[in-house]
N, C-alpha and C positions, 0 to 999 in steps of 0.2 A: 486789502480787499475793497476799500472805499473808492480807489481810483480805477477799478476794473469796471468797464462798461459791459452791458449785456452783449453787445456785438463782439467785444474781445473775448468774453467768456464762451460764446457760441463758436468762435473761431478756434479757441483752445480745445473745446470738445471735438470739433471737426478734425483737427490735426491729430488729437489723441485717438480718435476713431480710425483715421487713416493709418496711423502707426500700428495699431492692433491688427487691422486688416492686412497690412503688409507682412507682419510677423506670422499671422496665420497662413497666409499664402506661401511664404517661404517654408514654413513647417510642413505644409501639405506636399510641396514640391519635393522636399527631402524625403518624406515618407514614401511618395510614389516612386522615387528613384531607388530606394531600398527594396521596395516590392518588385520593381522591374528587374533588378539584379538578382533577386532571390532565386527565381526559377533556373537561371543559368548556372548558379552554384549547385543547385540540386541535380541538374543534368550532368554537370562535370563530375559530381560525386558518383552518380549512377554509372557514367561511362568508365570511371576508374575502377569501380567494382566489377563491371562487366569485363574489362580488360584483364583483371586479375583472374576471374573465372575462366576466361578463354585461355590464359596461360596455363592454368591448372589442367584444362582439358587437353591442351597441346602436349603437356607432359604425360598425361594418361594415354593419349594416342601413341606417343613415342614408345612407351612401355609395352603397349599391346603390339605394336609393329615389331619390336625386338622379340617378344614372345613368339609371334607368328614366324619370324625368321628362324628362330631356334627350332621350333617344331617342324618347319619345312626342311631344315637341314637334317634333323634326326630322321624324318621320314625318307628323305633322299638316301641317307646312309643305309637305312633298312632295305630300301628297294635295290640299291646297288649290291648290298650283301646277298640278297635273294637272287639277283641276276648273276653276280660274278663270284660269289663265295670266296672272298679273300680281300676285303677292303678294311682291314683292321685299323689302319691309320685314320680313315674317314670315320669309322665307327667310334674310335677313341676321341676324335675331335668333336663329334656330335655329342658324345657323353660329357665331355668337358664343358661344352657350350650350355648344355641343359643344367649341369650342376652350377655353373656360374650364374645362369639366369635365375634359378630357383633360390640360390643363396644371396643374390644381389651383388655378387662380386664379379667384376669384369677384368 
């Protein structure tokens, strides 16, 4: 330490200060990058959740459409029976469709 001049010591402190400032700057840039990417991950997670819900809704709508089709076929069979008195094949088919729909067997 005897050979170190005040000018060398102040230069050393200046370089040390610059090094710490550079490290802090790099740390803040990395932190900002993580925060910047964070919302996009949240949005992706929310979109995936919404897609799953929409798929469930599509399945529920398909089940409702199938039920409506079965009900309409049964109603048509009853109307035809009332009009024509002899459509046992159509009545049996409507009966089988209703049983398959209600039991979940296709």
